[in-house]
mmCIF file of the C-alpha atoms, coordinates in Angstrom:
data_MODEL
# 
_entry.id   MODEL 
# 
loop_
_atom_site.group_PDB 
_atom_site.id 
_atom_site.type_symbol 
_atom_site.label_atom_id 
_atom_site.label_alt_id 
_atom_site.label_comp_id 
_atom_site.label_asym_id 
_atom_site.label_entity_id 
_atom_site.label_seq_id 
_atom_site.pdbx_PDB_ins_code 
_atom_site.Cartn_x 
_atom_site.Cartn_y 
_atom_site.Cartn_z 
_atom_site.occupancy 
_atom_site.B_iso_or_equiv 
_atom_site.pdbx_formal_charge 
_atom_site.auth_seq_id 
_atom_site.auth_comp_id 
_atom_site.auth_asym_id 
_atom_site.auth_atom_id 
_atom_site.pdbx_PDB_model_num 
ATOM 1  C CA . UNK A 1 1  ? 4.424  16.534 40.645 1.00 0.00 ? 1  UNK A CA 1 
ATOM 2  C CA . UNK A 1 2  ? 6.413  19.312 38.705 1.00 0.00 ? 2  UNK A CA 1 
ATOM 3  C CA . UNK A 1 3  ? 5.358  17.784 35.425 1.00 0.00 ? 3  UNK A CA 1 
ATOM 4  C CA . UNK A 1 4  ? 1.901  18.836 35.908 1.00 0.00 ? 4  UNK A CA 1 
ATOM 5  C CA . UNK A 1 5  ? 2.215  22.508 35.212 1.00 0.00 ? 5  UNK A CA 1 
ATOM 6  C CA . UNK A 1 6  ? 3.807  21.863 31.926 1.00 0.00 ? 6  UNK A CA 1 
ATOM 7  C CA . UNK A 1 7  ? 1.254  19.595 31.183 1.00 0.00 ? 7  UNK A CA 1 
ATOM 8  C CA . UNK A 1 8  ? -1.309 21.836 31.896 1.00 0.00 ? 8  UNK A CA 1 
ATOM 9  C CA . UNK A 1 9  ? 0.402  24.217 29.524 1.00 0.00 ? 9  UNK A CA 1 
ATOM 10 C CA . UNK A 1 10 ? 0.332  21.761 26.913 1.00 0.00 ? 10 UNK A CA 1 
ATOM 11 C CA . UNK A 1 11 ? -3.282 20.871 27.264 1.00 0.00 ? 11 UNK A CA 1 
ATOM 12 C CA . UNK A 1 12 ? -4.083 24.687 26.903 1.00 0.00 ? 12 UNK A CA 1 
ATOM 13 C CA . UNK A 1 13 ? -1.936 25.100 23.802 1.00 0.00 ? 13 UNK A CA 1 
ATOM 14 C CA . UNK A 1 14 ? -3.227 22.003 22.305 1.00 0.00 ? 14 UNK A CA 1 
ATOM 15 C CA . UNK A 1 15 ? -6.774 23.586 22.508 1.00 0.00 ? 15 UNK A CA 1 
ATOM 16 C CA . UNK A 1 16 ? -5.351 26.915 21.174 1.00 0.00 ? 16 UNK A CA 1 
ATOM 17 C CA . UNK A 1 17 ? -3.560 25.186 18.105 1.00 0.00 ? 17 UNK A CA 1 
ATOM 18 C CA . UNK A 1 18 ? -6.906 23.436 17.409 1.00 0.00 ? 18 UNK A CA 1 
ATOM 19 C CA . UNK A 1 19 ? -8.718 26.344 17.216 1.00 0.00 ? 19 UNK A CA 1 
ATOM 20 C CA . UNK A 1 20 ? -5.882 28.730 15.331 1.00 0.00 ? 20 UNK A CA 1 
ATOM 21 C CA . UNK A 1 21 ? -3.572 26.186 13.504 1.00 0.00 ? 21 UNK A CA 1 
ATOM 22 C CA . UNK A 1 22 ? -0.914 28.693 14.035 1.00 0.00 ? 22 UNK A CA 1 
ATOM 23 C CA . UNK A 1 23 ? 2.452  27.127 13.591 1.00 0.00 ? 23 UNK A CA 1 
ATOM 24 C CA . UNK A 1 24 ? 4.052  29.202 16.340 1.00 0.00 ? 24 UNK A CA 1 
ATOM 25 C CA . UNK A 1 25 ? 1.477  27.905 18.752 1.00 0.00 ? 25 UNK A CA 1 
ATOM 26 C CA . UNK A 1 26 ? 2.320  24.450 17.596 1.00 0.00 ? 26 UNK A CA 1 
ATOM 27 C CA . UNK A 1 27 ? 6.038  25.032 18.304 1.00 0.00 ? 27 UNK A CA 1 
ATOM 28 C CA . UNK A 1 28 ? 5.073  26.142 21.905 1.00 0.00 ? 28 UNK A CA 1 
ATOM 29 C CA . UNK A 1 29 ? 2.542  23.144 22.258 1.00 0.00 ? 29 UNK A CA 1 
ATOM 30 C CA . UNK A 1 30 ? 5.366  20.646 21.336 1.00 0.00 ? 30 UNK A CA 1 
ATOM 31 C CA . UNK A 1 31 ? 7.726  22.215 23.722 1.00 0.00 ? 31 UNK A CA 1 
ATOM 32 C CA . UNK A 1 32 ? 5.146  22.030 26.435 1.00 0.00 ? 32 UNK A CA 1 
ATOM 33 C CA . UNK A 1 33 ? 4.491  18.549 25.809 1.00 0.00 ? 33 UNK A CA 1 
ATOM 34 C CA . UNK A 1 34 ? 8.376  17.705 25.522 1.00 0.00 ? 34 UNK A CA 1 
ATOM 35 C CA . UNK A 1 35 ? 8.770  19.340 29.213 1.00 0.00 ? 35 UNK A CA 1 
ATOM 36 C CA . UNK A 1 36 ? 5.779  17.481 30.668 1.00 0.00 ? 36 UNK A CA 1 
ATOM 37 C CA . UNK A 1 37 ? 6.925  14.271 29.121 1.00 0.00 ? 37 UNK A CA 1 
ATOM 38 C CA . UNK A 1 38 ? 10.340 14.911 30.585 1.00 0.00 ? 38 UNK A CA 1 
ATOM 39 C CA . UNK A 1 39 ? 9.038  15.410 34.058 1.00 0.00 ? 39 UNK A CA 1 
ATOM 40 C CA . UNK A 1 40 ? 6.883  12.414 33.689 1.00 0.00 ? 40 UNK A CA 1 
ATOM 41 C CA . UNK A 1 41 ? 9.707  10.086 32.559 1.00 0.00 ? 41 UNK A CA 1 
ATOM 42 C CA . UNK A 1 42 ? 11.917 11.466 35.459 1.00 0.00 ? 42 UNK A CA 1 
ATOM 43 C CA . UNK A 1 43 ? 9.408  10.659 38.119 1.00 0.00 ? 43 UNK A CA 1 
ATOM 44 C CA . UNK A 1 44 ? 8.401  7.183  36.672 1.00 0.00 ? 44 UNK A CA 1 
ATOM 45 C CA . UNK A 1 45 ? 12.307 6.566  36.387 1.00 0.00 ? 45 UNK A CA 1 
ATOM 46 C CA . UNK A 1 46 ? 12.523 7.523  40.185 1.00 0.00 ? 46 UNK A CA 1 
ATOM 47 C CA . UNK A 1 47 ? 9.419  5.399  41.227 1.00 0.00 ? 47 UNK A CA 1 
ATOM 48 C CA . UNK A 1 48 ? 7.797  8.677  42.360 1.00 0.00 ? 48 UNK A CA 1 
ATOM 49 C CA . UNK A 1 49 ? 5.126  9.213  39.518 1.00 0.00 ? 49 UNK A CA 1 
ATOM 50 C CA . UNK A 1 50 ? 2.186  9.449  41.974 1.00 0.00 ? 50 UNK A CA 1 
ATOM 51 C CA . UNK A 1 51 ? 3.945  10.328 44.975 1.00 0.00 ? 51 UNK A CA 1 
ATOM 52 C CA . UNK A 1 52 ? 2.913  13.775 46.474 1.00 0.00 ? 52 UNK A CA 1 
ATOM 53 C CA . UNK A 1 53 ? 5.834  15.150 48.330 1.00 0.00 ? 53 UNK A CA 1 
ATOM 54 C CA . UNK A 1 54 ? 5.929  16.764 51.572 1.00 0.00 ? 54 UNK A CA 1 
ATOM 55 C CA . UNK A 1 55 ? 6.375  20.178 50.042 1.00 0.00 ? 55 UNK A CA 1 
ATOM 56 C CA . UNK A 1 56 ? 3.833  20.364 47.122 1.00 0.00 ? 56 UNK A CA 1 
ATOM 57 C CA . UNK A 1 57 ? 4.461  23.949 46.863 1.00 0.00 ? 57 UNK A CA 1 
ATOM 58 C CA . UNK A 1 58 ? 8.048  23.629 45.961 1.00 0.00 ? 58 UNK A CA 1 
ATOM 59 C CA . UNK A 1 59 ? 7.008  21.090 43.260 1.00 0.00 ? 59 UNK A CA 1 
ATOM 60 C CA . UNK A 1 60 ? 4.561  23.337 41.880 1.00 0.00 ? 60 UNK A CA 1 
ATOM 61 C CA . UNK A 1 61 ? 7.150  25.846 42.041 1.00 0.00 ? 61 UNK A CA 1 
ATOM 62 C CA . UNK A 1 62 ? 9.604  24.197 40.031 1.00 0.00 ? 62 UNK A CA 1 
ATOM 63 C CA . UNK A 1 63 ? 6.738  23.175 37.419 1.00 0.00 ? 63 UNK A CA 1 
ATOM 64 C CA . UNK A 1 64 ? 6.256  26.981 37.028 1.00 0.00 ? 64 UNK A CA 1 
ATOM 65 C CA . UNK A 1 65 ? 9.894  27.628 36.617 1.00 0.00 ? 65 UNK A CA 1 
ATOM 66 C CA . UNK A 1 66 ? 10.126 24.868 34.020 1.00 0.00 ? 66 UNK A CA 1 
ATOM 67 C CA . UNK A 1 67 ? 6.971  26.339 32.311 1.00 0.00 ? 67 UNK A CA 1 
ATOM 68 C CA . UNK A 1 68 ? 8.396  29.995 32.573 1.00 0.00 ? 68 UNK A CA 1 
ATOM 69 C CA . UNK A 1 69 ? 11.585 28.654 30.989 1.00 0.00 ? 69 UNK A CA 1 
ATOM 70 C CA . UNK A 1 70 ? 9.891  27.059 28.092 1.00 0.00 ? 70 UNK A CA 1 
ATOM 71 C CA . UNK A 1 71 ? 7.882  30.242 27.590 1.00 0.00 ? 71 UNK A CA 1 
ATOM 72 C CA . UNK A 1 72 ? 11.029 32.443 27.733 1.00 0.00 ? 72 UNK A CA 1 
ATOM 73 C CA . UNK A 1 73 ? 13.097 30.107 25.023 1.00 0.00 ? 73 UNK A CA 1 
ATOM 74 C CA . UNK A 1 74 ? 9.821  30.194 22.814 1.00 0.00 ? 74 UNK A CA 1 
ATOM 75 C CA . UNK A 1 75 ? 9.613  33.823 22.975 1.00 0.00 ? 75 UNK A CA 1 
ATOM 76 C CA . UNK A 1 76 ? 13.218 34.262 22.028 1.00 0.00 ? 76 UNK A CA 1 
ATOM 77 C CA . UNK A 1 77 ? 12.779 31.858 19.192 1.00 0.00 ? 77 UNK A CA 1 
ATOM 78 C CA . UNK A 1 78 ? 9.901  33.795 17.998 1.00 0.00 ? 78 UNK A CA 1 
ATOM 79 C CA . UNK A 1 79 ? 11.827 37.004 18.304 1.00 0.00 ? 79 UNK A CA 1 
ATOM 80 C CA . UNK A 1 80 ? 14.924 35.849 16.503 1.00 0.00 ? 80 UNK A CA 1 
ATOM 81 C CA . UNK A 1 81 ? 12.728 34.443 13.657 1.00 0.00 ? 81 UNK A CA 1 
ATOM 82 C CA . UNK A 1 82 ? 11.702 38.092 12.891 1.00 0.00 ? 82 UNK A CA 1 
ATOM 83 C CA . UNK A 1 83 ? 15.386 38.812 12.148 1.00 0.00 ? 83 UNK A CA 1 
ATOM 84 C CA . UNK A 1 84 ? 16.717 35.728 10.654 1.00 0.00 ? 84 UNK A CA 1 
ATOM 85 C CA . UNK A 1 85 ? 15.026 34.422 7.390  1.00 0.00 ? 85 UNK A CA 1 
ATOM 86 C CA . UNK A 1 86 ? 16.372 30.803 7.758  1.00 0.00 ? 86 UNK A CA 1 
ATOM 87 C CA . UNK A 1 87 ? 14.983 30.710 11.317 1.00 0.00 ? 87 UNK A CA 1 
ATOM 88 C CA . UNK A 1 88 ? 11.697 32.051 10.178 1.00 0.00 ? 88 UNK A CA 1 
ATOM 89 C CA . UNK A 1 89 ? 11.334 29.397 7.413  1.00 0.00 ? 89 UNK A CA 1 
ATOM 90 C CA . UNK A 1 90 ? 11.645 26.659 9.958  1.00 0.00 ? 90 UNK A CA 1 
ATOM 91 C CA . UNK A 1 91 ? 9.333  28.397 12.348 1.00 0.00 ? 91 UNK A CA 1 
ATOM 92 C CA . UNK A 1 92 ? 6.697  29.517 9.531  1.00 0.00 ? 92 UNK A CA 1 
ATOM 93 C CA . UNK A 1 93 ? 6.717  26.257 7.571  1.00 0.00 ? 93 UNK A CA 1 
ATOM 94 C CA . UNK A 1 94 ? 3.756  26.475 5.180  1.00 0.00 ? 94 UNK A CA 1 
ATOM 95 C CA . UNK A 1 95 ? 1.637  28.651 7.529  1.00 0.00 ? 95 UNK A CA 1 
ATOM 96 C CA . UNK A 1 96 ? -0.762 31.328 6.434  1.00 0.00 ? 96 UNK A CA 1 
ATOM 97 C CA . UNK A 1 97 ? -2.302 32.323 9.815  1.00 0.00 ? 97 UNK A CA 1 
ATOM 98 C CA . UNK A 1 98 ? 1.043  33.607 11.549 1.00 0.00 ? 98 UNK A CA 1 
ATOM 99 C CA . UNK A 1 99 ? 0.457  35.818 14.524 1.00 0.00 ? 99 UNK A CA 1 
# 
């Protein structure tokens, strides 16, 4: 069930993006949906999609680690875009509401 934590992040950022239309939030949203989809497919592949393990705390902890890794990579990407004009052009595509 580790895919539930990134999926929760994806749902929250979907609402955030719907309100702000900020491209940086859109990138974070895509990364969360990708992390959730990866976990979902992994569990589906191993036939344990709705299987609740004996140690649900470790599953949720793994989901939290995945979510933190996504946030860290996104933060580094946003920080790097401030110093690299080429990267900034990819992150800020036609965006007038940058945070």
